[in-house]
GUTORKE-275030 format. One record per residue (C-alpha): residue in three letters; residue number from 1; y, x, z. Coordinates in nm, 2 decimals. Layout:
BEGIN
resn:resi:v:u:w
ALA:NUM:Y:X:Z
...
This chain:
BEGIN
resn:resi:v:u:w
UNK:1:-2.33:-1.21:0.61
UNK:2:-2.03:-1.23:0.85
UNK:3:-1.76:-1.49:0.81
UNK:4:-1.51:-1.29:1.01
UNK:5:-1.55:-1.34:1.39
UNK:6:-1.19:-1.24:1.43
UNK:7:-1.08:-1.54:1.23
UNK:8:-1.10:-1.78:1.53
UNK:9:-1.06:-2.15:1.45
UNK:10:-0.70:-2.26:1.43
UNK:11:-0.71:-2.54:1.69
UNK:12:-0.51:-2.82:1.56
UNK:13:-0.33:-3.06:1.78
UNK:14:-0.46:-3.41:1.80
UNK:15:-0.10:-3.50:1.71
UNK:16:-0.17:-3.39:1.35
UNK:17:-0.39:-3.69:1.32
UNK:18:-0.12:-3.91:1.48
UNK:19:0.12:-4.13:1.30
UNK:20:-0.15:-4.26:1.07
UNK:21:-0.17:-4.61:1.20
UNK:22:0.02:-4.85:0.98
UNK:23:0.08:-5.21:1.00
UNK:24:-0.26:-5.39:0.96
UNK:25:-0.10:-5.65:0.73
UNK:26:-0.31:-5.90:0.93
UNK:27:-0.63:-5.78:0.78
UNK:28:-0.95:-5.85:0.96
UNK:29:-1.18:-5.58:1.10
UNK:30:-1.43:-5.65:0.83
UNK:31:-1.16:-5.61:0.56
UNK:32:-1.03:-5.29:0.71
UNK:33:-1.38:-5.15:0.73
UNK:34:-1.45:-5.24:0.37
UNK:35:-1.12:-5.08:0.27
UNK:36:-1.22:-4.76:0.46
UNK:37:-1.56:-4.74:0.29
UNK:38:-1.40:-4.78:-0.05
UNK:39:-1.14:-4.51:0.03
UNK:40:-1.41:-4.27:0.14
UNK:41:-1.60:-4.32:-0.18
UNK:42:-1.27:-4.25:-0.37
UNK:43:-1.21:-3.94:-0.16
UNK:44:-0.89:-4.10:-0.02
UNK:45:-0.95:-3.97:0.33
UNK:46:-0.60:-4.03:0.46
UNK:47:-0.60:-4.39:0.36
UNK:48:-0.95:-4.44:0.51
UNK:49:-0.82:-4.30:0.84
UNK:50:-0.54:-4.55:0.85
UNK:51:-0.77:-4.84:0.80
UNK:52:-1.02:-4.71:1.06
UNK:53:-0.74:-4.66:1.32
UNK:54:-0.62:-5.01:1.26
UNK:55:-0.97:-5.13:1.34
UNK:56:-0.99:-4.92:1.66
UNK:57:-0.65:-5.04:1.77
UNK:58:-0.80:-5.39:1.79
UNK:59:-1.16:-5.29:1.89
UNK:60:-1.18:-4.94:2.05
UNK:61:-1.56:-4.98:2.08
UNK:62:-1.63:-5.05:1.72
UNK:63:-1.91:-4.80:1.67
UNK:64:-1.90:-4.81:1.28
UNK:65:-1.53:-4.74:1.27
UNK:66:-1.57:-4.46:1.53
UNK:67:-1.84:-4.29:1.32
UNK:68:-1.65:-4.33:0.99
UNK:69:-1.34:-4.19:1.15
UNK:70:-1.53:-3.88:1.27
UNK:71:-1.68:-3.85:0.92
UNK:72:-1.33:-3.87:0.77
UNK:73:-1.20:-3.59:0.98
UNK:74:-1.51:-3.38:0.88
UNK:75:-1.40:-3.45:0.52
UNK:76:-1.06:-3.31:0.60
UNK:77:-1.19:-3.01:0.78
UNK:78:-1.02:-3.13:1.10
UNK:79:-1.30:-3.01:1.33
UNK:80:-1.14:-3.06:1.67
UNK:81:-1.07:-3.43:1.62
UNK:82:-1.39:-3.48:1.42
UNK:83:-1.60:-3.35:1.71
UNK:84:-1.42:-3.59:1.96
UNK:85:-1.48:-3.90:1.74
UNK:86:-1.84:-3.81:1.65
UNK:87:-1.92:-3.74:2.02
UNK:88:-1.80:-4.09:2.09
UNK:89:-2.02:-4.24:1.82
UNK:90:-2.31:-4.04:1.96
UNK:91:-2.23:-4.18:2.31
UNK:92:-2.24:-4.53:2.17
UNK:93:-2.59:-4.45:2.02
UNK:94:-2.49:-4.45:1.66
UNK:95:-2.77:-4.36:1.41
UNK:96:-2.86:-4.01:1.51
UNK:97:-2.97:-3.93:1.15
UNK:98:-2.62:-3.98:1.04
UNK:99:-2.41:-3.86:1.33
UNK:100:-2.61:-3.55:1.44
UNK:101:-2.57:-3.34:1.12
UNK:102:-2.19:-3.41:1.11
UNK:103:-2.15:-3.34:1.48
UNK:104:-2.35:-3.01:1.45
UNK:105:-2.12:-2.91:1.16
UNK:106:-1.81:-2.98:1.37
UNK:107:-1.96:-2.77:1.66
UNK:108:-2.04:-2.49:1.41
UNK:109:-1.69:-2.46:1.28
UNK:110:-1.57:-2.46:1.64
UNK:111:-1.82:-2.18:1.71
UNK:112:-1.98:-2.38:1.98
UNK:113:-2.35:-2.29:1.96
UNK:114:-2.42:-2.43:2.31
UNK:115:-2.31:-2.77:2.19
UNK:116:-2.56:-2.76:1.90
UNK:117:-2.84:-2.63:2.12
UNK:118:-2.79:-2.95:2.34
UNK:119:-2.82:-3.16:2.02
UNK:120:-3.15:-2.99:1.94
UNK:121:-3.31:-3.13:2.26
UNK:122:-3.28:-3.48:2.11
UNK:123:-3.43:-3.42:1.77
UNK:124:-3.76:-3.23:1.84
UNK:125:-3.97:-3.51:1.69
UNK:126:-3.76:-3.55:1.37
UNK:127:-3.82:-3.26:1.13
UNK:128:-3.55:-3.36:0.88
UNK:129:-3.29:-3.40:1.15
UNK:130:-3.40:-3.08:1.33
UNK:131:-3.37:-2.89:1.01
UNK:132:-3.01:-2.99:0.96
UNK:133:-2.91:-2.92:1.32
UNK:134:-3.08:-2.59:1.32
UNK:135:-2.91:-2.49:1.00
UNK:136:-2.57:-2.53:1.16
UNK:137:-2.69:-2.36:1.48
UNK:138:-2.79:-2.06:1.26
UNK:139:-2.45:-2.06:1.08
UNK:140:-2.28:-2.06:1.42
UNK:141:-2.49:-1.76:1.53
UNK:142:-2.35:-1.58:1.23
UNK:143:-2.00:-1.67:1.33
UNK:144:-2.08:-1.54:1.68
UNK:145:-2.22:-1.22:1.53
UNK:146:-2.56:-1.29:1.69
UNK:147:-2.75:-1.18:1.37
UNK:148:-3.10:-1.16:1.52
UNK:149:-3.07:-1.52:1.65
UNK:150:-2.93:-1.63:1.31
UNK:151:-3.22:-1.47:1.12
UNK:152:-3.47:-1.64:1.34
UNK:153:-3.31:-1.98:1.31
UNK:154:-3.27:-1.96:0.93
UNK:155:-3.64:-1.86:0.90
UNK:156:-3.72:-2.18:1.10
UNK:157:-3.49:-2.39:0.88
UNK:158:-3.67:-2.27:0.57
UNK:159:-4.01:-2.32:0.73
UNK:160:-3.92:-2.69:0.80
UNK:161:-3.89:-2.75:0.43
UNK:162:-3.78:-2.49:0.18
UNK:163:-3.73:-2.74:-0.10
UNK:164:-3.48:-2.96:0.09
UNK:165:-3.10:-2.90:0.06
UNK:166:-3.08:-2.75:0.41
UNK:167:-3.39:-2.54:0.34
UNK:168:-3.23:-2.40:0.02
UNK:169:-2.90:-2.34:0.20
UNK:170:-3.08:-2.16:0.48
UNK:171:-3.25:-1.94:0.22
UNK:172:-2.91:-1.86:0.06
UNK:173:-2.78:-1.74:0.40
UNK:174:-3.09:-1.52:0.44
UNK:175:-3.02:-1.36:0.11
UNK:176:-2.66:-1.30:0.21
UNK:177:-2.75:-1.15:0.55
UNK:178:-2.99:-0.92:0.36
UNK:179:-2.71:-0.82:0.12
UNK:180:-2.88:-1.00:-0.18
UNK:181:-2.56:-1.17:-0.26
UNK:182:-2.64:-1.27:-0.62
UNK:183:-2.95:-1.46:-0.51
UNK:184:-2.76:-1.63:-0.24
UNK:185:-2.47:-1.73:-0.47
UNK:186:-2.72:-1.86:-0.73
UNK:187:-2.87:-2.11:-0.48
UNK:188:-2.52:-2.22:-0.35
UNK:189:-2.40:-2.28:-0.71
UNK:190:-2.69:-2.51:-0.78
UNK:191:-2.61:-2.73:-0.48
UNK:192:-2.24:-2.76:-0.55
UNK:193:-2.30:-3.06:-0.78
UNK:194:-2.46:-3.25:-0.50
UNK:195:-2.21:-3.49:-0.37
UNK:196:-2.35:-3.48:-0.02
UNK:197:-2.36:-3.10:0.01
UNK:198:-2.08:-2.99:-0.23
UNK:199:-1.84:-2.89:0.05
UNK:200:-2.10:-2.71:0.25
UNK:201:-2.23:-2.53:-0.06
UNK:202:-1.88:-2.43:-0.18
UNK:203:-1.80:-2.29:0.17
UNK:204:-2.13:-2.09:0.16
UNK:205:-2.06:-1.97:-0.20
UNK:206:-1.71:-1.86:-0.10
UNK:207:-1.83:-1.67:0.20
UNK:208:-2.11:-1.51:0.00
UNK:209:-1.87:-1.37:-0.25
UNK:210:-1.63:-1.27:0.03
UNK:211:-1.91:-1.07:0.20
UNK:212:-2.00:-0.92:-0.14
UNK:213:-1.64:-0.80:-0.18
UNK:214:-1.60:-1.02:-0.49
UNK:215:-1.27:-1.15:-0.38
UNK:216:-1.15:-1.31:-0.70
UNK:217:-1.47:-1.52:-0.71
UNK:218:-1.44:-1.59:-0.34
UNK:219:-1.08:-1.71:-0.38
UNK:220:-1.18:-1.94:-0.66
UNK:221:-1.46:-2.10:-0.44
UNK:222:-1.23:-2.13:-0.14
UNK:223:-0.97:-2.30:-0.35
UNK:224:-1.22:-2.56:-0.47
UNK:225:-1.35:-2.60:-0.11
UNK:226:-1.00:-2.66:0.03
UNK:227:-0.94:-2.93:-0.23
UNK:228:-1.21:-3.12:-0.04
UNK:229:-1.12:-3.01:0.31
UNK:230:-0.76:-2.93:0.31
UNK:231:-0.72:-2.90:0.69
UNK:232:-0.99:-2.63:0.74
UNK:233:-0.74:-2.36:0.82
UNK:234:-1.00:-2.11:0.92
UNK:235:-1.13:-2.11:0.56
UNK:236:-0.77:-2.13:0.43
UNK:237:-0.70:-1.80:0.61
UNK:238:-1.01:-1.65:0.45
UNK:239:-0.88:-1.78:0.11
UNK:240:-0.55:-1.60:0.18
UNK:241:-0.73:-1.28:0.27
UNK:242:-0.93:-1.30:-0.05
UNK:243:-0.62:-1.35:-0.26
UNK:244:-0.45:-1.05:-0.10
UNK:245:-0.75:-0.83:-0.15
UNK:246:-0.72:-0.86:-0.53
UNK:247:-0.34:-0.84:-0.51
UNK:248:-0.27:-1.21:-0.59
UNK:249:0.01:-1.19:-0.34
UNK:250:0.22:-1.48:-0.47
UNK:251:-0.05:-1.73:-0.40
UNK:252:-0.16:-1.55:-0.08
UNK:253:0.19:-1.58:0.06
UNK:254:0.19:-1.96:-0.01
UNK:255:-0.13:-1.99:0.19
UNK:256:0.00:-1.77:0.47
UNK:257:0.32:-1.98:0.49
UNK:258:0.10:-2.29:0.52
UNK:259:-0.09:-2.14:0.81
UNK:260:0.22:-2.01:0.98
UNK:261:0.37:-2.36:0.99
UNK:262:0.09:-2.45:1.23
UNK:263:0.05:-2.11:1.39
UNK:264:0.36:-1.89:1.35
UNK:265:0.21:-1.59:1.54
UNK:266:-0.12:-1.58:1.35
UNK:267:-0.19:-1.21:1.31
UNK:268:-0.37:-1.23:0.97
UNK:269:-0.11:-1.47:0.82
UNK:270:0.17:-1.24:0.93
UNK:271:-0.02:-0.95:0.79
UNK:272:-0.06:-1.12:0.45
UNK:273:0.31:-1.22:0.45
UNK:274:0.39:-0.85:0.52
UNK:275:0.17:-0.74:0.23
UNK:276:0.32:-0.99:0.00
UNK:277:0.68:-0.89:0.08
UNK:278:0.59:-0.53:0.05
UNK:279:0.44:-0.59:-0.30
UNK:280:0.78:-0.75:-0.39
UNK:281:0.96:-0.44:-0.25
UNK:282:1.13:-0.65:0.01
UNK:283:1.08:-0.38:0.28
UNK:284:1.30:-0.54:0.54
UNK:285:1.09:-0.86:0.55
UNK:286:0.77:-0.67:0.51
UNK:287:0.85:-0.47:0.81
UNK:288:0.94:-0.78:1.01
UNK:289:0.61:-0.96:0.94
UNK:290:0.40:-0.65:0.98
UNK:291:0.56:-0.59:1.33
UNK:292:0.49:-0.96:1.41
UNK:293:0.12:-0.90:1.32
UNK:294:0.11:-0.58:1.53
UNK:295:0.23:-0.77:1.84
UNK:296:-0.08:-0.99:1.83
UNK:297:-0.44:-0.91:1.94
UNK:298:-0.67:-0.74:1.69
UNK:299:-0.40:-0.62:1.45
UNK:300:-0.55:-0.44:1.15
UNK:301:-0.45:-0.09:1.03
UNK:302:-0.29:-0.24:0.72
UNK:303:-0.02:-0.40:0.94
UNK:304:0.07:-0.06:1.09
UNK:305:0.07:0.09:0.74
UNK:306:0.30:-0.17:0.59
UNK:307:0.53:-0.15:0.90
UNK:308:0.54:0.23:0.88
UNK:309:0.59:0.26:0.50
UNK:310:0.85:-0.01:0.50
UNK:311:1.04:0.16:0.78
UNK:312:1.02:0.48:0.58
UNK:313:1.16:0.30:0.27
UNK:314:1.44:0.17:0.50
UNK:315:1.51:0.53:0.61
UNK:316:1.40:0.45:0.97
UNK:317:1.20:0.77:1.01
UNK:318:1.14:0.75:1.38
UNK:319:1.01:0.39:1.35
UNK:320:0.79:0.48:1.06
UNK:321:0.66:0.77:1.26
UNK:322:0.58:0.55:1.56
UNK:323:0.38:0.30:1.35
UNK:324:0.18:0.55:1.15
UNK:325:0.10:0.76:1.45
UNK:326:-0.06:0.45:1.61
UNK:327:-0.34:0.46:1.35
UNK:328:-0.33:0.83:1.26
UNK:329:-0.69:0.90:1.38
UNK:330:-0.83:0.61:1.18
UNK:331:-0.68:0.74:0.85
UNK:332:-0.84:1.01:0.64
UNK:333:-0.63:1.30:0.53
UNK:334:-0.66:1.17:0.17
UNK:335:-0.51:0.84:0.27
UNK:336:-0.16:0.80:0.13
UNK:337:-0.03:0.67:0.46
UNK:338:-0.17:0.98:0.64
UNK:339:0.00:1.21:0.38
UNK:340:0.32:1.02:0.43
UNK:341:0.30:1.06:0.80
UNK:342:0.26:1.44:0.75
UNK:343:0.57:1.44:0.53
UNK:344:0.76:1.24:0.79
UNK:345:0.66:1.47:1.07
UNK:346:0.79:1.77:0.87
UNK:347:1.12:1.59:0.82
UNK:348:1.14:1.51:1.20
UNK:349:1.07:1.87:1.30
UNK:350:0.70:1.85:1.39
UNK:351:0.61:2.14:1.16
UNK:352:0.41:2.33:1.43
UNK:353:0.21:2.01:1.51
UNK:354:0.14:1.95:1.14
UNK:355:0.03:2.31:1.09
UNK:356:-0.21:2.30:1.39
UNK:357:-0.35:1.97:1.28
UNK:358:-0.41:2.09:0.92
UNK:359:-0.54:2.43:1.01
UNK:360:-0.79:2.29:1.25
UNK:361:-0.91:2.01:1.03
UNK:362:-1.25:2.06:0.85
UNK:363:-1.21:2.17:0.49
UNK:364:-1.42:1.88:0.37
UNK:365:-1.16:1.64:0.51
UNK:366:-0.87:1.80:0.32
UNK:367:-0.75:1.83:-0.04
UNK:368:-0.56:2.12:-0.20
UNK:369:-0.26:1.92:-0.30
UNK:370:-0.19:1.82:0.07
UNK:371:-0.24:2.18:0.18
UNK:372:-0.02:2.31:-0.10
UNK:373:0.26:2.07:-0.03
UNK:374:0.24:2.13:0.34
UNK:375:0.25:2.51:0.28
UNK:376:0.57:2.45:0.07
UNK:377:0.73:2.27:0.35
UNK:378:0.65:2.55:0.59
UNK:379:0.78:2.80:0.35
UNK:380:1.11:2.62:0.33
UNK:381:1.17:2.67:0.70
UNK:382:1.07:3.03:0.69
UNK:383:0.71:3.00:0.84
UNK:384:0.56:3.23:0.57
UNK:385:0.25:3.32:0.77
UNK:386:0.17:2.96:0.84
UNK:387:0.22:2.87:0.48
UNK:388:0.00:3.15:0.37
UNK:389:-0.27:3.03:0.61
UNK:390:-0.27:2.68:0.46
UNK:391:-0.28:2.82:0.10
UNK:392:-0.58:3.04:0.20
UNK:393:-0.75:2.73:0.33
UNK:394:-0.68:2.55:0.00
UNK:395:-0.83:2.85:-0.18
UNK:396:-1.15:2.81:0.01
UNK:397:-1.17:2.45:-0.09
UNK:398:-1.10:2.52:-0.46
UNK:399:-1.15:2.89:-0.52
UNK:400:-1.11:2.84:-0.90
UNK:401:-0.78:2.65:-0.88
UNK:402:-0.53:2.86:-1.07
UNK:403:-0.23:2.69:-0.91
UNK:404:-0.36:2.77:-0.56
UNK:405:-0.41:3.13:-0.66
UNK:406:-0.06:3.14:-0.81
UNK:407:0.09:3.01:-0.48
UNK:408:-0.11:3.27:-0.29
UNK:409:0.06:3.53:-0.51
UNK:410:0.41:3.38:-0.44
UNK:411:0.35:3.41:-0.07
UNK:412:0.22:3.76:-0.10
UNK:413:0.53:3.84:-0.30
UNK:414:0.76:3.70:-0.03
UNK:415:0.58:3.91:0.22
UNK:416:0.64:4.21:0.00
UNK:417:0.26:4.25:-0.04
UNK:418:0.19:4.48:-0.34
UNK:419:-0.13:4.28:-0.41
UNK:420:0.08:3.98:-0.53
UNK:421:0.07:4.09:-0.89
UNK:422:-0.31:4.07:-0.89
UNK:423:-0.30:3.71:-0.78
UNK:424:-0.08:3.62:-1.08
UNK:425:-0.31:3.79:-1.32
UNK:426:-0.61:3.61:-1.17
UNK:427:-0.43:3.28:-1.19
UNK:428:-0.36:3.33:-1.56
UNK:429:-0.72:3.43:-1.61
UNK:430:-0.83:3.10:-1.46
UNK:431:-0.56:2.91:-1.65
UNK:432:-0.38:3.09:-1.93
UNK:433:-0.14:2.80:-1.97
UNK:434:0.01:2.84:-1.62
UNK:435:0.36:2.93:-1.73
UNK:436:0.50:2.97:-1.38
UNK:437:0.25:3.25:-1.33
UNK:438:0.34:3.41:-1.66
UNK:439:0.71:3.41:-1.57
UNK:440:0.67:3.58:-1.23
UNK:441:0.41:3.82:-1.36
UNK:442:0.63:3.94:-1.65
UNK:443:0.93:3.99:-1.42
UNK:444:0.73:4.18:-1.16
UNK:445:0.58:4.41:-1.43
UNK:446:0.94:4.47:-1.56
UNK:447:1.05:4.54:-1.20
UNK:448:0.77:4.80:-1.18
UNK:449:0.89:4.94:-1.52
UNK:450:0.56:4.84:-1.68
UNK:451:0.75:4.71:-1.98
UNK:452:0.47:4.71:-2.24
UNK:453:0.25:4.49:-2.01
UNK:454:0.55:4.26:-1.94
UNK:455:0.61:4.22:-2.32
UNK:456:0.24:4.14:-2.37
UNK:457:0.27:3.86:-2.11
UNK:458:0.58:3.72:-2.28
UNK:459:0.44:3.75:-2.63
UNK:460:0.13:3.55:-2.53
UNK:461:0.37:3.25:-2.47
UNK:462:0.53:3.24:-2.81
UNK:463:0.29:2.99:-2.97
UNK:464:0.28:2.76:-2.67
UNK:465:0.63:2.79:-2.52
UNK:466:0.86:2.99:-2.74
UNK:467:1.17:2.91:-2.54
UNK:468:1.02:3.07:-2.23
UNK:469:0.87:3.35:-2.43
UNK:470:1.21:3.46:-2.58
UNK:471:1.38:3.41:-2.24
UNK:472:1.14:3.65:-2.08
UNK:473:1.17:3.90:-2.36
UNK:474:1.55:3.88:-2.32
UNK:475:1.52:3.94:-1.95
UNK:476:1.29:4.23:-1.99
UNK:477:1.52:4.40:-2.25
UNK:478:1.81:4.34:-2.01
UNK:479:1.61:4.51:-1.73
UNK:480:1.56:4.80:-1.96
UNK:481:1.94:4.81:-2.03
UNK:482:1.88:4.72:-2.40
UNK:483:2.16:4.47:-2.42
UNK:484:2.17:4.42:-2.79
UNK:485:1.80:4.34:-2.80
UNK:486:1.84:4.12:-2.50
UNK:487:2.12:3.92:-2.68
UNK:488:1.90:3.87:-2.98
UNK:489:1.62:3.73:-2.77
UNK:490:1.85:3.48:-2.59
UNK:491:2.01:3.38:-2.91
UNK:492:1.66:3.30:-3.05
UNK:493:1.62:3.07:-2.75
UNK:494:1.95:2.89:-2.84
UNK:495:1.83:2.86:-3.20
UNK:496:1.54:2.65:-3.06
UNK:497:1.76:2.47:-2.80
UNK:498:2.13:2.50:-2.82
UNK:499:2.18:2.35:-2.47
UNK:500:1.94:2.59:-2.30
UNK:501:2.15:2.67:-1.99
UNK:502:1.94:2.97:-1.89
UNK:503:1.99:3.14:-2.22
UNK:504:2.37:3.07:-2.22
UNK:505:2.40:3.19:-1.87
UNK:506:2.22:3.52:-1.95
UNK:507:2.45:3.57:-2.25
UNK:508:2.74:3.53:-2.01
UNK:509:2.60:3.80:-1.78
UNK:510:2.54:4.03:-2.08
UNK:511:2.90:3.97:-2.20
UNK:512:3.02:4.08:-1.85
UNK:513:2.80:4.38:-1.87
UNK:514:2.96:4.47:-2.20
UNK:515:3.30:4.40:-2.05
UNK:516:3.35:4.12:-2.30
UNK:517:3.50:3.90:-2.03
UNK:518:3.67:3.65:-2.26
UNK:519:3.33:3.57:-2.42
UNK:520:3.17:3.55:-2.07
UNK:521:3.43:3.28:-1.97
UNK:522:3.35:3.09:-2.29
UNK:523:2.97:3.10:-2.21
UNK:524:3.02:2.97:-1.86
UNK:525:3.25:2.70:-1.97
UNK:526:2.99:2.60:-2.23
UNK:527:2.74:2.56:-1.95
UNK:528:2.98:2.33:-1.75
UNK:529:3.01:2.11:-2.06
UNK:530:2.64:2.05:-2.04
UNK:531:2.61:2.04:-1.66
UNK:532:2.94:2.01:-1.47
UNK:533:2.76:2.09:-1.14
UNK:534:2.62:2.42:-1.24
UNK:535:2.74:2.62:-0.93
UNK:536:2.64:2.96:-1.07
UNK:537:2.87:2.92:-1.36
UNK:538:3.16:2.79:-1.14
UNK:539:3.11:3.09:-0.91
UNK:540:3.11:3.33:-1.21
UNK:541:3.43:3.17:-1.34
UNK:542:3.60:3.20:-1.00
UNK:543:3.50:3.56:-0.98
UNK:544:3.64:3.62:-1.33
UNK:545:3.97:3.44:-1.24
UNK:546:4.06:3.75:-1.04
UNK:547:4.13:3.91:-1.38
UNK:548:4.50:3.82:-1.46
UNK:549:4.42:3.81:-1.83
UNK:550:4.17:3.53:-1.77
UNK:551:4.35:3.33:-1.50
UNK:552:4.53:3.09:-1.73
UNK:553:4.23:3.01:-1.94
UNK:554:4.01:2.94:-1.64
UNK:555:4.28:2.74:-1.45
UNK:556:4.35:2.53:-1.76
UNK:557:3.98:2.46:-1.80
UNK:558:3.94:2.36:-1.43
UNK:559:4.25:2.13:-1.45
UNK:560:4.12:1.96:-1.76
UNK:561:3.78:1.90:-1.60
UNK:562:3.94:1.75:-1.29
UNK:563:4.17:1.53:-1.49
UNK:564:3.88:1.40:-1.70
UNK:565:3.61:1.35:-1.44
UNK:566:3.76:1.35:-1.09
UNK:567:3.42:1.48:-0.98
UNK:568:3.35:1.67:-0.66
UNK:569:3.25:2.00:-0.84
UNK:570:3.57:1.99:-1.04
UNK:571:3.78:1.94:-0.73
UNK:572:3.60:2.22:-0.54
UNK:573:3.63:2.45:-0.84
UNK:574:4.01:2.41:-0.88
UNK:575:4.07:2.42:-0.50
UNK:576:3.87:2.74:-0.48
UNK:577:4.07:2.88:-0.77
UNK:578:4.40:2.83:-0.60
UNK:579:4.26:2.97:-0.27
UNK:580:4.16:3.29:-0.46
UNK:581:4.51:3.30:-0.61
UNK:582:4.65:3.25:-0.25
UNK:583:4.84:2.94:-0.37
UNK:584:4.75:2.74:-0.05
UNK:585:5.00:2.46:-0.11
UNK:586:4.83:2.36:-0.44
UNK:587:4.49:2.40:-0.29
UNK:588:4.58:2.17:-0.01
UNK:589:4.74:1.92:-0.24
UNK:590:4.42:1.89:-0.46
UNK:591:4.20:1.86:-0.15
UNK:592:4.42:1.59:0.00
UNK:593:4.42:1.39:-0.32
UNK:594:4.04:1.41:-0.33
UNK:595:4.01:1.31:0.03
UNK:596:4.24:1.01:-0.02
UNK:597:4.03:0.90:-0.32
UNK:598:3.71:0.94:-0.12
UNK:599:3.85:0.73:0.17
UNK:600:3.95:0.45:-0.08
UNK:601:3.60:0.44:-0.23
UNK:602:3.44:0.44:0.11
UNK:603:3.65:0.14:0.23
UNK:604:3.55:-0.07:-0.07
């Protein structure tokens, strides 16, 4: 069971303990000593320290005050100053049965095994004292990642008396090291009620849960421990980590802030701050703290991930790329950050590098969604062969995946490969509800004049997706030149959805084919009422505006839309209309008004 070697003790300045000496109010040494003992019994450690320092101000060699001061610092978790004071008490030959266990505990938290080993030389004839000192030596070996030494020492601790408190604590550690966390936690829980060992037991319990990845329980135990030893910032850091692990970022950030007041550049504290700010969607601050963490030694992958993803959210693609590339090889292809990196690299023009990376990666490391999306990106920039290569790779991973088979068909179609139609049929065989495959298959069959087969595909959709079914039927009839039947089908679509733009647009096309241009204009205008940015309808109206009989109707419509919305599509439409009519003055006037309006908005 490892308590995180990377979490080096946060060495506190002796000055933290300064400023505690108050006016003695003319109390005698005996009165101050009595006050200190009462304060310690009441867990008022700060007040006890003031009384003890008042004693030492008058009598620097007062051995009782020196020992109690060291004990007080132990109670705070202020290990640096505790070790100094307890060593002085030891030098003055204070009772070894009292000073050695506390001094060993201070050495342990400072990860100073050599200091504890020296203490052992003095206690070889005292089994009880040897057991306590060896216990802390074993714990220190755990901190130093010397597991074999730790196991040997814990075995010795237990052999010196398995029923004693230290014997039970040693057994709990042995259970933890052997991954028997529940047994270790059970022992630690029983000892918590013991006043003498409550802090030691709480710390052990917290670290047992931490090693078992039971972070919510670990956090609960660390919180209770820190109520006893508020200045143990090494364990406060572990408390913050545990909180962050189960996404209690508000409290984790409070702990990180506390640590950063003492150690602003602490890597883990900055990392936790970054995670907390990221969880709050404060990407600017998250990036700042994550980059602070990265500057320090031993930065973890999560800091690079938060820095990279935050930079991406801030549209700093090159920065995001730099951070995520730093840990690329440590991330699996399934990791969201690795997938984001691939996406960013496509955006930055590293398509060939992405393709080589993905095509050479073992199939077991990849998933079909990543390959499919990457193939789509390659297809967008005209790298059809590379896209097909990745889709074929995806098919080998999931040969029964209908969507992958469908995408193979699309790429075959783009490469004018006659086998494409078989891929669409196979995709529908694997998944009859794949409408995209039905759509392309029906149109390809119609293109090949296999109308009966095309109608069969369309009719199979009627129960599940009647709008698509009748749209396909209308398109197939149109391809046959049966315009009346085509119109009936598209009107059936509108009976189901009166705002179906595809059906209205096709009715406009049919109206043009029948030379019913006035109706065609009405259809296209109807589409613009639904979607003012439908460019195909705007283009169709501009083409029809060349007909003098339609010019006024189209111009009036464009003018009304511009007056109502002042939108960019309406501006472009009317400007293009006047350019077609070769009325350049009006075209320029409309463009200038739009430009002036744009500049005014931009300056706000």
